[in-house]
A tleap script that builds the chain and sets N, CA, C and O, in Angstrom:
source leaprc.protein.ff14SB
mol = sequence {
  NMET GLU VAL MET ILE PRO THR PRO LEU ARG
  SER TYR THR GLY LYS ALA PHE VAL GLU ALA
  GLU GLY ARG THR LEU ASP ALA LEU LEU THR
  ASP LEU ASP ARG ARG TYR PRO GLY ILE ARG
  PHE ARG MET VAL ASP GLU GLN GLN GLN ILE
  ARG ARG HIE ILE ARG ILE PHE VAL ASN GLY
  HIE GLN THR PHE ASP PRO ALA LEU GLU LEU
  LYS PRO SER ASP GLU VAL SER ILE VAL GLN
  ALA LEU SER GLY CGLY
}
set mol.1.N position { 94.480 99.368 102.676 }
set mol.1.CA position { 95.301 99.887 101.608 }
set mol.1.C position { 96.382 100.777 102.196 }
set mol.1.O position { 96.271 101.255 103.325 }
set mol.2.N position { 97.418 100.986 101.421 }
set mol.2.CA position { 98.530 101.803 101.881 }
set mol.2.C position { 98.249 103.280 101.609 }
set mol.2.O position { 97.795 103.650 100.526 }
set mol.3.N position { 98.526 104.112 102.603 }
set mol.3.CA position { 98.301 105.555 102.504 }
set mol.3.C position { 99.615 106.265 102.804 }
set mol.3.O position { 100.248 106.013 103.829 }
set mol.4.N position { 100.019 107.156 101.900 }
set mol.4.CA position { 101.215 107.960 102.131 }
set mol.4.C position { 100.830 109.194 102.935 }
set mol.4.O position { 99.898 109.913 102.575 }
set mol.5.N position { 101.550 109.433 104.021 }
set mol.5.CA position { 101.277 110.546 104.936 }
set mol.5.C position { 102.340 111.633 104.733 }
set mol.5.O position { 103.532 111.327 104.700 }
set mol.6.N position { 101.920 112.905 104.597 }
set mol.6.CA position { 102.907 113.977 104.424 }
set mol.6.C position { 103.679 114.236 105.721 }
set mol.6.O position { 103.197 113.951 106.817 }
set mol.7.N position { 104.851 114.766 105.574 }
set mol.7.CA position { 105.726 115.028 106.724 }
set mol.7.C position { 105.032 115.792 107.852 }
set mol.7.O position { 105.185 115.396 109.008 }
set mol.8.N position { 104.270 116.877 107.584 }
set mol.8.CA position { 103.649 117.610 108.694 }
set mol.8.C position { 102.644 116.789 109.511 }
set mol.8.O position { 102.351 117.146 110.652 }
set mol.9.N position { 102.114 115.705 108.952 }
set mol.9.CA position { 101.140 114.884 109.688 }
set mol.9.C position { 101.752 113.622 110.276 }
set mol.9.O position { 101.053 112.831 110.910 }
set mol.10.N position { 103.030 113.429 110.073 }
set mol.10.CA position { 103.680 112.215 110.590 }
set mol.10.C position { 103.828 112.218 112.100 }
set mol.10.O position { 104.146 111.188 112.694 }
set mol.11.N position { 103.600 113.364 112.726 }
set mol.11.CA position { 103.616 113.372 114.197 }
set mol.11.C position { 102.454 112.533 114.730 }
set mol.11.O position { 102.507 112.057 115.864 }
set mol.12.N position { 101.408 112.348 113.924 }
set mol.12.CA position { 100.278 111.501 114.315 }
set mol.12.C position { 100.591 110.023 114.095 }
set mol.12.O position { 100.225 109.180 114.914 }
set mol.13.N position { 101.270 109.709 112.985 }
set mol.13.CA position { 101.462 108.315 112.592 }
set mol.13.C position { 102.832 107.758 112.946 }
set mol.13.O position { 102.980 106.557 113.172 }
set mol.14.N position { 103.830 108.625 112.992 }
set mol.14.CA position { 105.184 108.173 113.258 }
set mol.14.C position { 105.864 107.543 112.057 }
set mol.14.O position { 106.998 107.077 112.167 }
set mol.15.N position { 105.193 107.520 110.907 }
set mol.15.CA position { 105.798 106.935 109.710 }
set mol.15.C position { 105.162 107.501 108.449 }
set mol.15.O position { 104.086 108.098 108.491 }
set mol.16.N position { 105.848 107.302 107.328 }
set mol.16.CA position { 105.428 107.873 106.049 }
set mol.16.C position { 104.297 107.094 105.386 }
set mol.16.O position { 103.493 107.677 104.658 }
set mol.17.N position { 104.223 105.795 105.626 }
set mol.17.CA position { 103.197 104.958 105.018 }
set mol.17.C position { 102.465 104.189 106.101 }
set mol.17.O position { 103.083 103.591 106.983 }
set mol.18.N position { 101.134 104.211 106.026 }
set mol.18.CA position { 100.315 103.498 107.007 }
set mol.18.C position { 99.235 102.718 106.264 }
set mol.18.O position { 98.985 102.958 105.082 }
set mol.19.N position { 98.613 101.803 106.950 }
set mol.19.CA position { 97.495 101.040 106.407 }
set mol.19.C position { 96.190 101.624 106.937 }
set mol.19.O position { 96.107 102.043 108.092 }
set mol.20.N position { 95.182 101.643 106.083 }
set mol.20.CA position { 93.844 102.079 106.482 }
set mol.20.C position { 92.836 101.402 105.565 }
set mol.20.O position { 93.190 100.898 104.499 }
set mol.21.N position { 91.583 101.395 105.989 }
set mol.21.CA position { 90.523 100.758 105.216 }
set mol.21.C position { 89.370 101.721 105.025 }
set mol.21.O position { 89.166 102.636 105.823 }
set mol.22.N position { 88.613 101.504 103.951 }
set mol.22.CA position { 87.415 102.301 103.711 }
set mol.22.C position { 86.903 102.089 102.305 }
set mol.22.O position { 87.682 101.983 101.357 }
set mol.23.N position { 85.591 102.028 102.175 }
set mol.23.CA position { 84.980 101.861 100.848 }
set mol.23.C position { 84.899 103.179 100.104 }
set mol.23.O position { 84.741 103.202 98.883 }
set mol.24.N position { 85.009 104.296 100.853 }
set mol.24.CA position { 85.036 105.634 100.259 }
set mol.24.C position { 86.217 106.396 100.855 }
set mol.24.O position { 86.806 105.970 101.848 }
set mol.25.N position { 86.551 107.515 100.242 }
set mol.25.CA position { 87.630 108.341 100.775 }
set mol.25.C position { 87.282 108.822 102.180 }
set mol.25.O position { 88.143 108.833 103.059 }
set mol.26.N position { 86.030 109.218 102.398 }
set mol.26.CA position { 85.607 109.663 103.726 }
set mol.26.C position { 85.779 108.544 104.761 }
set mol.26.O position { 86.255 108.788 105.870 }
set mol.27.N position { 85.393 107.332 104.397 }
set mol.27.CA position { 85.539 106.199 105.314 }
set mol.27.C position { 87.015 105.911 105.595 }
set mol.27.O position { 87.379 105.547 106.713 }
set mol.28.N position { 87.855 106.075 104.585 }
set mol.28.CA position { 89.290 105.879 104.774 }
set mol.28.C position { 89.845 106.904 105.757 }
set mol.28.O position { 90.617 106.553 106.649 }
set mol.29.N position { 89.452 108.179 105.598 }
set mol.29.CA position { 89.929 109.227 106.501 }
set mol.29.C position { 89.408 109.001 107.919 }
set mol.29.O position { 90.107 109.292 108.890 }
set mol.30.N position { 88.198 108.490 108.040 }
set mol.30.CA position { 87.642 108.162 109.359 }
set mol.30.C position { 88.421 107.021 109.993 }
set mol.30.O position { 88.692 107.048 111.194 }
set mol.31.N position { 88.788 106.008 109.193 }
set mol.31.CA position { 89.590 104.901 109.712 }
set mol.31.C position { 90.980 105.385 110.135 }
set mol.31.O position { 91.508 104.947 111.157 }
set mol.32.N position { 91.568 106.285 109.349 }
set mol.32.CA position { 92.857 106.864 109.752 }
set mol.32.C position { 92.733 107.550 111.104 }
set mol.32.O position { 93.623 107.432 111.947 }
set mol.33.N position { 91.631 108.267 111.314 }
set mol.33.CA position { 91.429 108.968 112.582 }
set mol.33.C position { 91.216 107.991 113.736 }
set mol.33.O position { 91.613 108.267 114.867 }
set mol.34.N position { 90.596 106.865 113.453 }
set mol.34.CA position { 90.422 105.839 114.488 }
set mol.34.C position { 91.786 105.291 114.914 }
set mol.34.O position { 92.038 105.056 116.095 }
set mol.35.N position { 92.646 105.097 113.934 }
set mol.35.CA position { 93.981 104.545 114.202 }
set mol.35.C position { 94.944 105.603 114.753 }
set mol.35.O position { 95.814 105.303 115.570 }
set mol.36.N position { 94.771 106.844 114.288 }
set mol.36.CA position { 95.663 107.956 114.658 }
set mol.36.C position { 94.796 109.151 115.044 }
set mol.36.O position { 94.599 110.054 114.232 }
set mol.37.N position { 94.279 109.170 116.263 }
set mol.37.CA position { 93.319 110.203 116.687 }
set mol.37.C position { 93.812 111.631 116.423 }
set mol.37.O position { 94.944 111.995 116.741 }
set mol.38.N position { 92.911 112.422 115.827 }
set mol.38.CA position { 93.187 113.823 115.558 }
set mol.38.C position { 93.640 114.115 114.147 }
set mol.38.O position { 93.605 115.269 113.721 }
set mol.39.N position { 94.063 113.105 113.408 }
set mol.39.CA position { 94.616 113.357 112.069 }
set mol.39.C position { 93.549 113.827 111.083 }
set mol.39.O position { 93.840 114.649 110.213 }
set mol.40.N position { 92.329 113.325 111.201 }
set mol.40.CA position { 91.272 113.685 110.243 }
set mol.40.C position { 90.964 115.183 110.288 }
set mol.40.O position { 90.763 115.805 109.245 }
set mol.41.N position { 90.928 115.756 111.476 }
set mol.41.CA position { 90.621 117.183 111.608 }
set mol.41.C position { 91.658 118.044 110.899 }
set mol.41.O position { 91.340 119.144 110.449 }
set mol.42.N position { 92.867 117.570 110.794 }
set mol.42.CA position { 93.908 118.312 110.087 }
set mol.42.C position { 93.701 118.282 108.573 }
set mol.42.O position { 94.281 119.091 107.849 }
set mol.43.N position { 92.856 117.331 108.085 }
set mol.43.CA position { 92.636 117.185 106.650 }
set mol.43.C position { 91.238 117.595 106.199 }
set mol.43.O position { 91.043 117.961 105.040 }
set mol.44.N position { 90.266 117.535 107.108 }
set mol.44.CA position { 88.863 117.786 106.767 }
set mol.44.C position { 88.324 118.881 107.686 }
set mol.44.O position { 88.535 118.848 108.898 }
set mol.45.N position { 87.619 119.860 107.089 }
set mol.45.CA position { 87.110 120.973 107.892 }
set mol.45.C position { 85.743 120.656 108.506 }
set mol.45.O position { 85.240 119.540 108.376 }
set mol.46.N position { 85.156 121.638 109.168 }
set mol.46.CA position { 83.884 121.469 109.874 }
set mol.46.C position { 82.713 121.211 108.927 }
set mol.46.O position { 81.678 120.694 109.346 }
set mol.47.N position { 82.872 121.568 107.652 }
set mol.47.CA position { 81.830 121.323 106.651 }
set mol.47.C position { 82.045 119.986 105.932 }
set mol.47.O position { 81.397 119.691 104.928 }
set mol.48.N position { 82.963 119.193 106.468 }
set mol.48.CA position { 83.296 117.873 105.925 }
set mol.48.C position { 83.903 117.955 104.521 }
set mol.48.O position { 83.746 117.041 103.711 }
set mol.49.N position { 84.593 119.057 104.248 }
set mol.49.CA position { 85.296 119.246 102.984 }
set mol.49.C position { 86.796 119.126 103.228 }
set mol.49.O position { 87.291 119.467 104.303 }
set mol.50.N position { 87.507 118.641 102.225 }
set mol.50.CA position { 88.960 118.542 102.338 }
set mol.50.C position { 89.529 119.951 102.429 }
set mol.50.O position { 89.180 120.820 101.630 }
set mol.51.N position { 90.399 120.174 103.398 }
set mol.51.CA position { 90.961 121.514 103.633 }
set mol.51.C position { 91.738 122.005 102.404 }
set mol.51.O position { 92.276 121.210 101.633 }
set mol.52.N position { 91.783 123.340 102.242 }
set mol.52.CA position { 92.422 123.967 101.076 }
set mol.52.C position { 93.873 123.555 100.892 }
set mol.52.O position { 94.328 123.398 99.759 }
set mol.53.N position { 94.597 123.378 101.970 }
set mol.53.CA position { 96.023 123.090 101.873 }
set mol.53.C position { 96.342 121.596 101.773 }
set mol.53.O position { 97.511 121.210 101.756 }
set mol.54.N position { 95.316 120.766 101.709 }
set mol.54.CA position { 95.512 119.323 101.598 }
set mol.54.C position { 95.149 118.873 100.186 }
set mol.54.O position { 94.116 119.263 99.643 }
set mol.55.N position { 95.998 118.061 99.612 }
set mol.55.CA position { 95.736 117.444 98.310 }
set mol.55.C position { 95.737 115.934 98.526 }
set mol.55.O position { 96.625 115.387 99.179 }
set mol.56.N position { 94.731 115.275 97.967 }
set mol.56.CA position { 94.647 113.826 98.089 }
set mol.56.C position { 94.630 113.246 96.680 }
set mol.56.O position { 93.855 113.672 95.823 }
set mol.57.N position { 95.496 112.269 96.461 }
set mol.57.CA position { 95.609 111.607 95.176 }
set mol.57.C position { 95.270 110.130 95.357 }
set mol.57.O position { 95.753 109.473 96.279 }
set mol.58.N position { 94.435 109.628 94.463 }
set mol.58.CA position { 94.100 108.202 94.446 }
set mol.58.C position { 94.604 107.667 93.111 }
set mol.58.O position { 94.153 108.083 92.044 }
set mol.59.N position { 95.542 106.743 93.195 }
set mol.59.CA position { 96.173 106.185 91.985 }
set mol.59.C position { 96.725 107.287 91.083 }
set mol.59.O position { 96.645 107.193 89.859 }
set mol.60.N position { 97.284 108.328 91.694 }
set mol.60.CA position { 97.920 109.404 90.952 }
set mol.60.C position { 96.994 110.497 90.461 }
set mol.60.O position { 97.454 111.458 89.845 }
set mol.61.N position { 95.687 110.375 90.720 }
set mol.61.CA position { 94.717 111.382 90.276 }
set mol.61.C position { 94.179 112.153 91.479 }
set mol.61.O position { 93.688 111.562 92.440 }
set mol.62.N position { 94.278 113.481 91.412 }
set mol.62.CA position { 93.808 114.313 92.517 }
set mol.62.C position { 92.295 114.243 92.641 }
set mol.62.O position { 91.580 114.221 91.640 }
set mol.63.N position { 91.816 114.207 93.875 }
set mol.63.CA position { 90.378 114.209 94.125 }
set mol.63.C position { 90.049 115.126 95.291 }
set mol.63.O position { 90.838 115.292 96.221 }
set mol.64.N position { 88.870 115.712 95.215 }
set mol.64.CA position { 88.336 116.522 96.314 }
set mol.64.C position { 87.027 115.917 96.817 }
set mol.64.O position { 86.345 116.511 97.652 }
set mol.65.N position { 86.679 114.738 96.309 }
set mol.65.CA position { 85.385 114.110 96.558 }
set mol.65.C position { 85.460 113.110 97.707 }
set mol.65.O position { 85.977 112.009 97.521 }
set mol.66.N position { 84.957 113.467 98.895 }
set mol.66.CA position { 84.983 112.525 100.021 }
set mol.66.C position { 84.166 111.262 99.751 }
set mol.66.O position { 84.392 110.236 100.393 }
set mol.67.N position { 83.216 111.321 98.806 }
set mol.67.CA position { 82.371 110.162 98.505 }
set mol.67.C position { 82.996 109.231 97.461 }
set mol.67.O position { 82.393 108.223 97.093 }
set mol.68.N position { 84.194 109.561 96.985 }
set mol.68.CA position { 84.849 108.734 95.982 }
set mol.68.C position { 84.996 107.305 96.495 }
set mol.68.O position { 85.516 107.077 97.587 }
set mol.69.N position { 84.534 106.350 95.699 }
set mol.69.CA position { 84.639 104.945 96.087 }
set mol.69.C position { 86.068 104.456 95.872 }
set mol.69.O position { 86.716 104.796 94.882 }
set mol.70.N position { 86.542 103.654 96.818 }
set mol.70.CA position { 87.895 103.122 96.775 }
set mol.70.C position { 87.868 101.600 96.672 }
set mol.70.O position { 86.914 100.942 97.088 }
set mol.71.N position { 88.953 101.061 96.101 }
set mol.71.CA position { 89.158 99.615 96.062 }
set mol.71.C position { 90.353 99.297 96.958 }
set mol.71.O position { 91.225 100.146 97.142 }
set mol.72.N position { 90.407 98.095 97.513 }
set mol.72.CA position { 91.535 97.738 98.389 }
set mol.72.C position { 92.897 97.871 97.711 }
set mol.72.O position { 93.909 98.040 98.392 }
set mol.73.N position { 92.935 97.797 96.393 }
set mol.73.CA position { 94.204 97.889 95.667 }
set mol.73.C position { 94.620 99.324 95.358 }
set mol.73.O position { 95.713 99.540 94.834 }
set mol.74.N position { 93.773 100.314 95.669 }
set mol.74.CA position { 94.089 101.712 95.379 }
set mol.74.C position { 95.268 102.196 96.211 }
set mol.74.O position { 95.491 101.746 97.335 }
set mol.75.N position { 96.021 103.134 95.622 }
set mol.75.CA position { 97.099 103.800 96.341 }
set mol.75.C position { 96.653 105.222 96.640 }
set mol.75.O position { 96.260 105.955 95.732 }
set mol.76.N position { 96.711 105.614 97.900 }
set mol.76.CA position { 96.257 106.935 98.325 }
set mol.76.C position { 97.471 107.709 98.846 }
set mol.76.O position { 98.222 107.218 99.689 }
set mol.77.N position { 97.645 108.914 98.335 }
set mol.77.CA position { 98.714 109.804 98.793 }
set mol.77.C position { 98.095 111.094 99.286 }
set mol.77.O position { 97.292 111.718 98.593 }
set mol.78.N position { 98.472 111.485 100.482 }
set mol.78.CA position { 98.016 112.749 101.067 }
set mol.78.C position { 99.213 113.699 101.017 }
set mol.78.O position { 100.307 113.363 101.470 }
set mol.79.N position { 98.989 114.874 100.468 }
set mol.79.CA position { 100.057 115.844 100.298 }
set mol.79.C position { 99.610 117.152 100.913 }
set mol.79.O position { 98.461 117.558 100.740 }
set mol.80.N position { 100.499 117.815 101.627 }
set mol.80.CA position { 100.183 119.128 102.163 }
set mol.80.C position { 100.789 120.168 101.253 }
set mol.80.O position { 102.003 120.187 101.049 }
set mol.81.N position { 99.947 121.044 100.696 }
set mol.81.CA position { 100.410 122.085 99.784 }
set mol.81.C position { 101.293 123.076 100.535 }
set mol.81.O position { 101.061 123.371 101.708 }
set mol.82.N position { 102.294 123.577 99.849 }
set mol.82.CA position { 103.173 124.590 100.428 }
set mol.82.C position { 102.618 125.960 100.120 }
set mol.82.O position { 102.021 126.177 99.065 }
set mol.83.N position { 102.816 126.887 101.042 }
set mol.83.CA position { 102.377 128.256 100.802 }
set mol.83.C position { 103.438 129.212 101.320 }
set mol.83.O position { 104.367 128.821 102.026 }
set mol.84.N position { 103.280 130.424 100.964 }
set mol.84.CA position { 104.247 131.421 101.405 }
set mol.84.C position { 104.538 132.390 100.275 }
set mol.84.O position { 103.890 132.361 99.229 }
set mol.85.N position { 105.510 133.238 100.500 }
set mol.85.CA position { 105.753 134.219 99.452 }
set mol.85.C position { 107.135 134.691 99.386 }
set mol.85.O position { 107.463 135.522 98.540 }
savepdb mol mol.pdb
quit
């Protein structure tokens, strides 16, 4: 499936949209890391939770559930939240 990569993580992929596979969101992120080593750690912490500054949308709906089941036709967008003051 097609995954949209945020600008700060494009140093791993070299492009805005990449292909990845997985029956769950966690499996998809693991496949992304297989294809682009190091990218998963930037999105998932040591407790296997999605990092606070990362937002993941599946078909336009935000999710924080790594166990969320995916279909090959799903659209996944990874967004890095902005912070500052």
